[in-house]
ZADO-1210 file (C-alpha; in nm, 4 decimals, padded with zeros to 6 digits):
<atoms>
<atom x="07.3186" y="08.9450" z="07.0588" code="UNK" pos="1"/>
<atom x="07.6830" y="08.9545" z="07.0629" code="UNK" pos="2"/>
<atom x="07.6845" y="09.3035" z="07.1719" code="UNK" pos="3"/>
<atom x="07.4773" y="09.1996" z="07.4773" code="UNK" pos="4"/>
<atom x="07.6886" y="08.8841" z="07.5270" code="UNK" pos="5"/>
<atom x="07.9804" y="09.1156" z="07.5538" code="UNK" pos="6"/>
<atom x="07.8444" y="09.3996" z="07.7891" code="UNK" pos="7"/>
<atom x="07.7116" y="09.1132" z="08.0290" code="UNK" pos="8"/>
<atom x="08.0783" y="08.9549" z="08.0041" code="UNK" pos="9"/>
<atom x="08.2096" y="09.3547" z="08.0589" code="UNK" pos="10"/>
<atom x="07.9633" y="09.3790" z="08.3577" code="UNK" pos="11"/>
<atom x="08.0572" y="09.0254" z="08.5033" code="UNK" pos="12"/>
<atom x="08.4485" y="09.1032" z="08.4667" code="UNK" pos="13"/>
<atom x="08.4112" y="09.4536" z="08.6395" code="UNK" pos="14"/>
<atom x="08.1906" y="09.3104" z="08.9390" code="UNK" pos="15"/>
<atom x="08.4768" y="09.0527" z="08.9933" code="UNK" pos="16"/>
<atom x="08.7851" y="09.2431" z="08.9822" code="UNK" pos="17"/>
<atom x="08.5744" y="09.5392" z="09.2631" code="UNK" pos="18"/>
<atom x="08.5088" y="09.1701" z="09.4608" code="UNK" pos="19"/>
<atom x="08.8914" y="09.1286" z="09.4710" code="UNK" pos="20"/>
<atom x="09.0340" y="09.2189" z="09.8208" code="UNK" pos="21"/>
<atom x="09.2576" y="09.5379" z="09.7935" code="UNK" pos="22"/>
<atom x="09.5434" y="09.3495" z="09.9088" code="UNK" pos="23"/>
<atom x="09.5439" y="09.1227" z="09.5754" code="UNK" pos="24"/>
<atom x="09.4735" y="09.4496" z="09.3403" code="UNK" pos="25"/>
<atom x="09.7639" y="09.6347" z="09.4348" code="UNK" pos="26"/>
<atom x="10.0858" y="09.6039" z="09.6517" code="UNK" pos="27"/>
<atom x="10.1425" y="09.8344" z="09.9155" code="UNK" pos="28"/>
<atom x="10.4938" y="10.0749" z="09.9901" code="UNK" pos="29"/>
<atom x="10.5407" y="10.1199" z="10.3598" code="UNK" pos="30"/>
<atom x="10.7456" y="10.4237" z="10.3278" code="UNK" pos="31"/>
<atom x="10.4760" y="10.5847" z="10.0974" code="UNK" pos="32"/>
<atom x="10.2241" y="10.4480" z="10.3694" code="UNK" pos="33"/>
<atom x="10.4220" y="10.6085" z="10.6392" code="UNK" pos="34"/>
<atom x="10.3935" y="10.9432" z="10.4404" code="UNK" pos="35"/>
<atom x="10.0119" y="10.9269" z="10.3672" code="UNK" pos="36"/>
<atom x="09.9710" y="10.8581" z="10.7554" code="UNK" pos="37"/>
<atom x="09.9999" y="11.2050" z="10.8714" code="UNK" pos="38"/>
<atom x="09.6083" y="11.2441" z="10.9138" code="UNK" pos="39"/>
<atom x="09.6059" y="10.9357" z="11.1376" code="UNK" pos="40"/>
<atom x="09.8370" y="11.0214" z="11.4007" code="UNK" pos="41"/>
<atom x="09.6119" y="11.2257" z="11.5830" code="UNK" pos="42"/>
<atom x="09.4111" y="10.8925" z="11.6739" code="UNK" pos="43"/>
<atom x="09.6651" y="10.5858" z="11.6300" code="UNK" pos="44"/>
<atom x="09.9738" y="10.7186" z="11.7182" code="UNK" pos="45"/>
<atom x="10.2867" y="10.8146" z="11.4878" code="UNK" pos="46"/>
<atom x="10.3380" y="10.4146" z="11.4369" code="UNK" pos="47"/>
<atom x="10.0173" y="10.2887" z="11.5102" code="UNK" pos="48"/>
<atom x="09.9998" y="10.2580" z="11.8822" code="UNK" pos="49"/>
<atom x="09.7353" y="10.4639" z="12.0206" code="UNK" pos="50"/>
<atom x="09.7570" y="10.6756" z="12.3180" code="UNK" pos="51"/>
<atom x="09.4164" y="10.6623" z="12.3762" code="UNK" pos="52"/>
<atom x="09.2391" y="10.3636" z="12.4171" code="UNK" pos="53"/>
<atom x="08.9483" y="10.4982" z="12.2551" code="UNK" pos="54"/>
<atom x="09.1487" y="10.4077" z="11.9144" code="UNK" pos="55"/>
<atom x="09.2638" y="10.0718" z="11.8410" code="UNK" pos="56"/>
<atom x="09.6396" y="09.9909" z="11.7878" code="UNK" pos="57"/>
<atom x="09.7545" y="09.9321" z="11.4167" code="UNK" pos="58"/>
<atom x="10.0924" y="09.8507" z="11.4700" code="UNK" pos="59"/>
<atom x="10.1520" y="09.5157" z="11.3222" code="UNK" pos="60"/>
<atom x="09.7994" y="09.4055" z="11.2204" code="UNK" pos="61"/>
<atom x="09.7845" y="09.2295" z="10.9313" code="UNK" pos="62"/>
<atom x="09.7935" y="09.4160" z="10.6040" code="UNK" pos="63"/>
<atom x="09.5265" y="09.2464" z="10.4319" code="UNK" pos="64"/>
<atom x="09.2733" y="09.3585" z="10.7327" code="UNK" pos="65"/>
<atom x="09.4049" y="09.6785" z="10.7389" code="UNK" pos="66"/>
<atom x="09.3137" y="09.6845" z="10.3601" code="UNK" pos="67"/>
<atom x="08.9819" y="09.5427" z="10.4311" code="UNK" pos="68"/>
<atom x="08.8736" y="09.7775" z="10.7059" code="UNK" pos="69"/>
<atom x="08.9964" y="10.0604" z="10.5019" code="UNK" pos="70"/>
<atom x="08.7713" y="09.9676" z="10.2068" code="UNK" pos="71"/>
<atom x="08.4568" y="09.9002" z="10.4052" code="UNK" pos="72"/>
<atom x="08.4939" y="10.2386" z="10.5798" code="UNK" pos="73"/>
<atom x="08.5313" y="10.3644" z="10.2007" code="UNK" pos="74"/>
<atom x="08.2728" y="10.2167" z="10.0501" code="UNK" pos="75"/>
<atom x="08.0432" y="10.3029" z="10.3975" code="UNK" pos="76"/>
<atom x="08.0151" y="09.8878" z="10.4343" code="UNK" pos="77"/>
<atom x="08.1864" y="09.9368" z="10.7580" code="UNK" pos="78"/>
<atom x="08.0157" y="10.2526" z="10.9790" code="UNK" pos="79"/>
<atom x="08.2029" y="10.4853" z="11.2223" code="UNK" pos="80"/>
<atom x="08.1635" y="10.8671" z="11.2166" code="UNK" pos="81"/>
<atom x="08.5770" y="10.9242" z="11.2916" code="UNK" pos="82"/>
<atom x="08.6606" y="10.7074" z="11.0216" code="UNK" pos="83"/>
<atom x="08.4117" y="10.8177" z="10.7246" code="UNK" pos="84"/>
<atom x="08.6036" y="11.1506" z="10.6603" code="UNK" pos="85"/>
<atom x="08.9269" y="11.0404" z="10.6380" code="UNK" pos="86"/>
<atom x="08.8853" y="10.7129" z="10.4438" code="UNK" pos="87"/>
<atom x="08.6044" y="10.8731" z="10.1836" code="UNK" pos="88"/>
<atom x="08.9134" y="11.0055" z="09.9795" code="UNK" pos="89"/>
<atom x="09.1820" y="10.7261" z="09.9753" code="UNK" pos="90"/>
<atom x="09.2271" y="10.5545" z="09.6623" code="UNK" pos="91"/>
<atom x="09.3093" y="10.1597" z="09.6463" code="UNK" pos="92"/>
<atom x="09.6539" y="10.2337" z="09.6310" code="UNK" pos="93"/>
<atom x="09.6428" y="10.4903" z="09.9525" code="UNK" pos="94"/>
<atom x="09.4940" y="10.2028" z="10.1388" code="UNK" pos="95"/>
<atom x="09.6933" y="09.9378" z="10.0514" code="UNK" pos="96"/>
<atom x="10.0443" y="10.1667" z="10.1225" code="UNK" pos="97"/>
<atom x="09.8894" y="10.2384" z="10.4672" code="UNK" pos="98"/>
<atom x="09.7988" y="09.9238" z="10.5485" code="UNK" pos="99"/>
<atom x="10.1716" y="09.8085" z="10.4429" code="UNK" pos="100"/>
<atom x="10.3111" y="10.0578" z="10.6879" code="UNK" pos="101"/>
<atom x="10.0581" y="10.0136" z="10.9672" code="UNK" pos="102"/>
<atom x="10.1685" y="09.6251" z="10.9097" code="UNK" pos="103"/>
<atom x="10.5516" y="09.6951" z="10.8940" code="UNK" pos="104"/>
<atom x="10.5428" y="09.8299" z="11.2784" code="UNK" pos="105"/>
<atom x="10.5742" y="09.5899" z="11.5845" code="UNK" pos="106"/>
<atom x="10.2803" y="09.5477" z="11.7646" code="UNK" pos="107"/>
<atom x="10.0594" y="09.2216" z="11.7096" code="UNK" pos="108"/>
<atom x="10.2208" y="08.9282" z="11.8577" code="UNK" pos="109"/>
<atom x="10.1454" y="08.5542" z="11.7793" code="UNK" pos="110"/>
<atom x="09.9606" y="08.4183" z="12.1425" code="UNK" pos="111"/>
<atom x="09.9225" y="08.1077" z="12.0314" code="UNK" pos="112"/>
<atom x="10.0018" y="07.8086" z="12.2479" code="UNK" pos="113"/>
<atom x="10.2741" y="07.5809" z="12.1576" code="UNK" pos="114"/>
</atoms>
């Protein structure tokens, strides 16, 4: 019975850790993310500002949003034919590094009314 309890607790811990947002699991490095972003440049531009309106601008987006989106593309929870390939082989660290790079770029503005 004790072995069964240990297995259950271990499984529960694994599920809980897997469910943590990627942004909480590791800290991203923007410089490393820039190096890893070379494959992203064709669609999203050098600094995350796409010149083609078909592709979203990533510059200045919140790192937590970017990490969640990339993680969802990787897992298949979010589907897109273009993103499926590049996201499939990303590690958790790759994802948070890319998110840190794009989040560090100028782009997103606070449009709240004051």
